[in-house]
C-alpha positions in Angstrom: -12.1 9.0 -9.9 -10.7 8.3 -7.3 -13.0 7.7 -4.5 -15.5 5.9 -6.6 -16.5 2.5 -5.5 -16.3 1.6 -9.3 -11.9 1.6 -9.3 -10.6 -0.4 -11.8 -9.2 -3.6 -10.0 -5.7 -3.7 -10.9 -2.8 -5.6 -9.1 -0.6 -2.3 -9.1 -2.9 -0.5 -7.2 -3.8 -3.2 -4.3 -3.0 -3.2 -1.0 -1.3 -6.6 -1.3 1.0 -6.1 -4.2 4.9 -4.6 -3.4 6.9 -3.1 -6.4 9.3 -5.9 -8.0 12.1 -5.8 -10.4 10.7 -4.6 -13.6 7.0 -4.4 -14.2 6.3 -6.5 -12.1 4.6 -6.5 -8.4 4.9 -9.0 -5.7 1.6 -10.2 -4.3 1.6 -11.1 -0.7 -1.6 -13.5 -1.3 -0.7 -15.7 -4.0 2.8 -15.5 -3.1 4.0 -14.8 -7.2 5.3 -11.9 -9.3 3.0 -10.4 -11.0 2.5 -7.9 -14.2 1.5 -4.9 -12.9 -1.4 -4.1 -14.8 -3.2 -7.7 -14.5 -6.4 -7.4 -13.4 -7.3 -8.3 -9.6 -8.5 -11.0 -7.7 -11.1 -11.2 -4.9 -9.0 -10.5 -2.4 -8.8 -6.8 -3.9 -8.2 -3.7 -1.6 -7.6 -0.6 -3.1 -4.8 1.9 -2.3 -5.5 5.3 -3.2 -1.3 6.0 -2.3 -0.6 3.6 -5.1 -2.5 5.9 -7.9 -0.7 7.8 -10.8 -1.3 11.3 -10.1 -1.4 13.2 -13.4 0.1 17.0 -12.0 -1.4 20.3 -13.7 0.9 22.2 -16.4 2.8 25.0 -15.2 1.1 28.4 -16.1 2.4 31.3 -17.6 3.8 33.6 -15.1 5.7 35.9 -17.1 3.0 38.8 -16.8 3.7 42.4 -17.4 1.6 45.3 -16.3 0.7 45.8 -20.1 -1.1 42.5 -20.5 -3.7 43.8 -17.9 -4.5 47.1 -19.2 -7.4 48.2 -21.2 
């Protein structure tokens, strides 16, 4: 869940991490580039805006009146 206290501690979702080149993030605390999916450290602070959200599929909208007749 997004608001669950049991969020996976991944460096890519931390407030202290900033996007860097390739699949790396720059950690403000450690002052180094770290792979995106590295497990977070003890100073991990979850940033909800960095979470990747899967979008819903587009619904079929090309209905005509015959679809609703009984």
